[in-house]
C-alpha positions, 0 to 999 in steps of 0.5 A: 425615527422610531416606528411608532413616531413614523406611523403617527406622522404617516397617519397625520399626513393621511388625515390632512390629505383626506380633509383636503380632499373632502373640502375640495369635493364640497360644492360651493354654497351660493349665498342669497342675501336678503336685507332684514326688512322683516324677521329672519323667520319670515325672510327664510319662509318668503324666499324658500321657493326662489332658493329652490329654483336657484339651487336647481338652475345653478346645481349648487347649494343655495342658502338664504341669509340676512343680517341683524339690521340694515347697517350690518347688511350693508357692511356685509354686502360691501365685504362681498358676503353675498352672491346676490344681495336683495336690498332697497335702492339706496343700499343697492346703489351703494353696492353698485358704486362701492363694491361693483355689484351689478343690478339685475331686476326689481319688483313691479309693485311701487315701493313706498315708505309709510308712517303708521299710527294707531287708528284711534290715535289723536295724531293727524300730522307730522307736527303732532309727533313733536316730543313723541317716540317714533320708530324706524327699522334702523339708521340705514333703512330706506324707510327710516331715512325717508321718514327722518327727512319727512320729519325734518321738513316738518320741523321735527328733530327728535331722534328715532328709536330703532327696532328689528322688524316691521311687525315689531313696529306695528305691535309697539305702535298699537301697544302705545309704546310709540306714537308712530313708526316708519315701514314700507307699504309692502310690509304693512300689507304683509301684516294680518288683516286684524292688525291692518284694520287697527292702523292708519297712514299718517303719510305715504311717500312717493315711489322709491327704488324698492328691493333690487337684486344685485349680482356680486361681481364674482358671479358675472360669468354665471349672469345669464344662467342666474338671470334665466333662473330668476325670470323662469321663477317669475313664470312658474306657479310657485313664483306667481303665488309668491308675487301674489301673496306678497303683492309684488306684481312680478319682476321688472328691469330697472328704469334708466337712472333709477338707482342714481336717484338713490345717491343722496340716501346711499351717501348717508349709509356710507357716512354711517358705515365710516 
């Protein structure tokens, strides 16, 4: 072997070793997955205080991630893409049964689906929506699934149109591009007061299992530390400000069989993914 050839191989080997060493020293990233209940920009802002708390407690970088829609979020969750997945009860149940995620906690405030219409619209009941465009957040969103059941119970079979975020639902309804739209009560409450004042509820659901924090099975060894970090966040000034701003009323443990009650909706998500 010639000297130049030997030197090239030696340099290449050293480069490979340096890259491997750099990768070994790079700390793992903890991924906090948030279901896309609103725009990615709002989600990143909303969960920034919790991200910082987890990063401090776990000693590794934490990133907040979401997905283009609820269906893709469920798919990524089942592929184990998230260390913690925060999603509504039906997808939480699917993660528990199909991907061995462990439920940690949920929010204290009731989670409800609502159908929003413009305040000056003529729509007073489900039957008034026959033949009219109605919006949902995606085919596997809990508020959308609940809304479809409600329409079917009232004899309305028209398919929904799907949009990416709750603020888009409100904007399109107010613009007259849709007669009504389904979203969560919490997302309605996050709209500006001016937008809220121009809308009214056509229906409000019974309480459903809301956003649940689900722990990936690969993080089970760190469950106590993660649990402590979450409850510590709840007791902090930043956590209290977060709960007040978004009207979430703190954290609470799940009730017995609260997720099991979501099985019918979880089955619908599973069927969509298949």
